[in-house]
Structures are given as structure tokens and as C-alpha cells.
C-alpha positions in Angstrom: 0.0 0.0 0.0 1.1 3.5 -0.8 -0.1 6.2 1.5 1.1 9.3 -0.4 -1.8 11.5 0.6 -3.9 11.2 3.7 -5.9 13.9 5.6 -6.5 14.1 9.3 -10.2 14.0 9.7 -12.9 14.3 12.3 -15.6 11.6 11.8 -18.1 12.7 14.4 -19.9 16.0 14.9 -19.7 15.6 18.7 -22.3 16.3 21.3 -25.2 18.6 20.5 -24.7 22.1 21.8 -27.2 25.0 21.7 -26.3 26.1 18.1 -25.4 22.8 16.5 -22.7 20.3 17.4 -19.4 20.6 19.3 -17.2 19.7 16.3 -19.3 21.0 13.4 -16.5 23.2 11.9 -14.0 20.3 12.1 -16.5 17.9 10.6 -17.2 20.2 7.7 -13.5 20.8 7.1 -12.9 17.0 7.1 -15.7 16.5 4.5 -13.9 19.0 2.2 -10.5 17.4 2.8 -11.8 13.9 1.9 -13.6 15.3 -1.2 -10.4 17.0 -2.3 -8.3 13.9 -1.7 -10.7 11.7 -3.7 -11.2 14.1 -6.6 -7.6 14.9 -6.9 -5.8 11.7 -6.1 -8.0 8.9 -7.2 -9.2 10.4 -10.4 -5.7 10.9 -11.7 -5.1 8.7 -14.8 -1.8 7.4 -13.5 -3.5 5.8 -10.5 -4.5 2.2 -11.1 -5.4 -0.6 -8.8 -3.3 -3.7 -8.9 -4.7 -6.9 -10.2 -5.6 -9.4 -7.4 -3.0 -12.1 -6.9 -5.2 -14.6 -5.1 -7.9 -16.7 -6.7 -11.5 -15.7 -6.2 -13.3 -17.2 -3.2 -15.6 -19.2 -5.5 -12.6 -21.2 -6.8 -11.6 -22.1 -3.2 -14.9 -23.6 -2.1 -15.6 -27.2 -3.3 -19.2 -28.3 -2.9 -19.9 -31.7 -3.4 
């Protein structure tokens, strides 16, 4: 695995407070960071997934 790009994110909004949630700002910033990472890194034409090296699970199961 190659972890070239990775954002630090907040995955919860936190407890409810009188005007929203405790971590609303951090949560919204995290959403933007993830969208930017996905649209910038994984849509690049040079980025390709490797072919699987193990056989599919269906070929491992022998019913009979």
C-alpha cells in the first residue's frame, strides 16, 4: 500500500450544543478534505489498482 496522501479527519460531529454540534466546523473541514483527496488523487489517470493475486473465493470452495 502506498499512503502518499492522507488527511487528518474528524468523523463525528460531537455532542449537540445549543447552536449545532461541538465539532461542526472540524467535521465540515474534514468533509472537504476527503472530497479534495478523492477528486484529486483517485481520479488521476496514473492511479491504477493492482490486479488481485489470489484466486476468487468461489474457486476455493468445493461443494460436493
